[in-house]
C-alpha positions in Angstrom: -17.4 -1.6 -22.6 -15.9 -5.0 -21.9 -17.4 -7.4 -19.5 -14.3 -7.5 -17.6 -14.4 -3.7 -16.9 -18.1 -3.4 -16.1 -17.5 -6.1 -13.4 -14.3 -4.1 -12.2 -16.5 -0.8 -12.1 -19.3 -2.7 -10.6 -17.0 -4.1 -7.6 -15.4 -0.7 -7.0 -18.9 1.0 -7.0 -20.0 -1.6 -4.5 -16.6 -0.9 -2.1 -16.0 2.9 -2.6 -19.9 4.1 -3.6 -21.1 5.4 -7.2 -17.7 7.3 -8.6 -16.0 7.4 -11.8 -13.0 5.0 -11.8 -10.9 4.6 -14.4 -8.3 1.8 -15.3 -5.6 4.3 -14.2 -6.7 4.9 -10.8 -7.3 0.9 -10.5 -3.5 0.2 -11.7 -2.3 3.1 -9.5 -4.3 1.3 -6.7 -2.8 -1.7 -7.7 1.0 -0.6 -7.7 0.6 1.1 -4.0 -0.9 -2.3 -2.6 1.8 -4.4 -4.1 4.5 -1.6 -2.4 2.8 -2.1 0.7 3.2 -5.8 0.5 6.6 -5.9 -0.3 7.2 -3.6 2.5 5.3 -5.4 4.9 7.4 -8.3 4.2 10.4 -6.7 4.3 9.4 -5.5 7.7 7.9 -8.4 9.2 9.0 -10.1 12.8 10.7 -6.3 13.4 9.9 -4.5 16.8 9.8 -0.8 17.4 13.2 -0.5 18.2 14.7 -2.2 15.3 11.9 -0.4 12.9 13.0 2.9 14.5 16.9 2.5 13.5 15.4 1.8 10.0 13.5 4.8 10.2 10.0 3.7 10.5 7.8 5.1 13.2 6.0 3.4 15.6 2.6 4.3 14.1 3.8 3.5 10.5 5.1 0.0 12.2 1.9 -0.8 13.6 -0.3 0.3 10.4 2.0 -2.1 8.5 1.6 -5.2 10.7 -1.7 -4.3 11.0 -2.6 -4.3 7.1 -4.0 -0.9 7.2 -2.7 1.0 3.9 -4.8 3.6 4.3 -3.2 5.1 7.4 0.2 5.7 5.3 0.5 8.5 2.9 1.3 7.5 -0.5 4.2 9.9 -0.6 5.6 8.3 2.6 5.2 5.0 1.3 7.2 5.9 -1.8 10.0 6.7 0.7 10.2 3.8 2.5 9.9 1.5 0.1 12.9 3.8 -1.7 15.1 3.9 1.3 14.4 0.1 2.7 13.9 -2.1 0.0 16.3 -0.5 -2.9 19.0 -1.3 0.0 18.1 -4.5 0.2 18.0 -5.3 -3.3 
């Protein structure tokens, strides 16, 4: 196994415990984090009322502003990105 793969596996084991982590898992997590970051930048500075008009609930807005990605389900994150970010670009 390559050194970078060993280091990556060790880093994940230190943070999530001893679990088999594949490269696909890492790539999926990276994609979710990228989506979350884009969404966070898009919603930055919005108050609860403005976010609600865009379809973002108060708990979701709080999680996004607090950078708590684990509080938003991946399916909902995808929905928010599709509706909010695709309209922007």
